[in-house]
C-alpha positions, -999 to 999 in steps of 0.1 A, spaced: 302 288 -295 285 282 -328 320 282 -344 331 253 -321 299 233 -325 301 235 -363 337 224 -362 329 194 -340 300 185 -364 324 186 -394 349 164 -376 322 139 -366 309 137 -402 345 131 -415 356 107 -387 361 77 -410 383 97 -434 402 113 -405 409 79 -389 422 64 -422 444 94 -430 457 94 -394 467 57 -397 484 64 -430 502 94 -414 514 72 -386 528 46 -409 543 72 -433 568 83 -406 586 50 -408 587 43 -445 622 34 -455 634 32 -419 651 -1 -410 640 -1 -374 606 15 -382 584 24 -352 613 17 -328 627 52 -335 596 69 -322 603 56 -287 641 58 -287 644 95 -281 617 98 -254 630 68 -235 666 81 -237 654 115 -224 637 99 -194 668 78 -187 690 109 -189 668 129 -165 666 99 -142 704 94 -141 711 132 -136 685 140 -110 681 107 -92 715 91 -94 736 122 -98 719 149 -77 701 124 -55 669 144 -59 641 135 -35 607 132 -52 581 155 -37 557 126 -30 570 106 0 576 70 -6 574 73 -44 605 64 -65 617 94 -86 610 77 -119 573 72 -110 571 109 -102 589 119 -134 571 98 -160 536 111 -154 549 146 -160 570 140 -191 546 116 -210 519 143 -216 546 168 -226 559 144 -253 524 143 -267 519 180 -265 552 190 -281 550 164 -309 513 172 -317 520 210 -318 552 206 -339 536 184 -365 503 203 -364 520 236 -371 535 223 -404 505 201 -414 492 225 -441 526 227 -458 530 189 -456 496 182 -471 495 211 -495 481 188 -522 450 183 -501 447 219 -492 442 227 -529 413 203 -533 381 223 -530 361 193 -516 385 185 -488 378 199 -453 411 216 -446 403 219 -408 407 182 -406 444 183 -412 454 194 -377 430 168 -364 447 141 -385 481 150 -370 466 150 -335 451 116 -339 484 102 -353 502 116 -323 475 103 -300 482 67 -312 518 71 -300 506 87 -268 483 58 -261 513 34 -264 533 56 -240 505 56 -215 505 18 -216 542 17 -211 538 42 -182 512 20 -165 535 -10 -170 563 8 -152 540 15 -123 531 -22 -122 568 -31 -123 573 -10 -92 545 -28 -74 520 0 -75 484 -12 -73 459 3 -97 435 29 -84 401 40 -98 416 74 -106 439 58 -132 410 59 -156 411 97 -152 441 97 -176 415 94 -204 400 127 -193 433 145 -190 444 131 -224 412 144 -240 417 178 -223 453 180 -236 441 170 -271 416 199 -272 442 223 -260 469 214 -285 443 212 -313 433 248 -305 470 259 -307 476 239 -338 448 255 -357 462 289 -350 499 281 -357 491 260 -388 472 289 -404 499 314 -395 527 291 -407 513 292 -443 521 329 -445 549 332 -420 573 303 -424 592 311 -393 563 301 -371 575 264 -370 608 276 -357 592 299 -331 570 270 -319 601 248 -315 619 274 -295 588 281 -273 585 244 -266 621 243 -253 613 271 -228 578 258 -221 590 225 -208 606 243 -178 575 264 -172 555 234 -161 561 210 -132 580 182 -149 614 186 -133 601 206 -104 571 206 -81 548 234 -69 558 226 -33 593 239 -40 580 274 -42 562 275 -9 587 300 5 584 323 -26 558 350 -30 523 337 -37 523 357 -70 549 334 -84 527 303 -78 498 320 -96 520 330 -126 531 294 -130 495 281 -130 486 304 -159 502 278 -182 472 255 -190 496 225 -194 503 229 -156 468 216 -150 475 186 -172 508 175 -156 494 180 -121 463 160 -132 484 131 -145 502 129 -112 470 133 -92 455 104 -111 485 80 -109 501 89 -76 479 107 -51 445 94 -62 429 129 -64 400 136 -88 399 165 -112 369 181 -94 391 185 -63 409 213 -82 377 232 -93 393 266 -100 421 251 -121 396 230 -140 373 259 -147 403 281 -158 417 254 -180 385 248 -199 377 285 -202 412 292 -216 412 262 -239 377 268 -254 385 305 -258 417 295 -276 399 270 -297 374 297 -308 402 321 -317 421 293 -335 391 284 -356 383 321 -364 419 327 -376 420 295 -395 387 301 -414 396 337 -420 428 327 -437 416 295 -454 406 310 -487 442 322 -493 459 289 -484 459 275 -519 473 307 -533 503 306 -511 511 269 -509 
């Protein structure tokens, strides 16, 4: 726990620098691009449209929540996944990308995954606003639980930061880590209830449902839909909440330990 507390204190002390570098990282993605920030939203929007046309218009899939259009059921599941996958991909390669900062003795290297996370969080915030706008367009009235999106976004941020600290440290010495992460993300998308719902497995052995819930992102996706569609609060899933935070904080502790153990050797390899 002391490891996590010291890490949080370092981030708080460097919050101004982290924010400025995060904004610079956000802008850097579009330097030299004619359409600029538009490209950031093209692929996710096209992905949603493809899934909508295939499952809703093609297969005539019925959403698990009665009376809810398929697109309103799909978007709360896929928006957090976009954030998770982008933050993990960019966080894994952040030390290689900012190698010139890693070699500076006075720079807090642990801040680099945080900088990537904040940069991706800016995009996620825009997507959440678009998601809310889609709900309004379908005539959905706001509920108090909509504010719970802030909690689930924070929970997701802590989880992906814990993973990024681990993968970023390993990627310095094992360059294939970035490729492994990309492959795992392709499989991982189908391990969480984005295209499917837990209710589909009611006739299957209970063990299968428990295995699916092991993935901590399961908790996040279900939470987004609870907040926007059913109006349930996070404390109505107490076991999942306790499991998620126990897993995430444990992963954060491991990620920090590995990162700090390997940190003295970063500048020698990069």
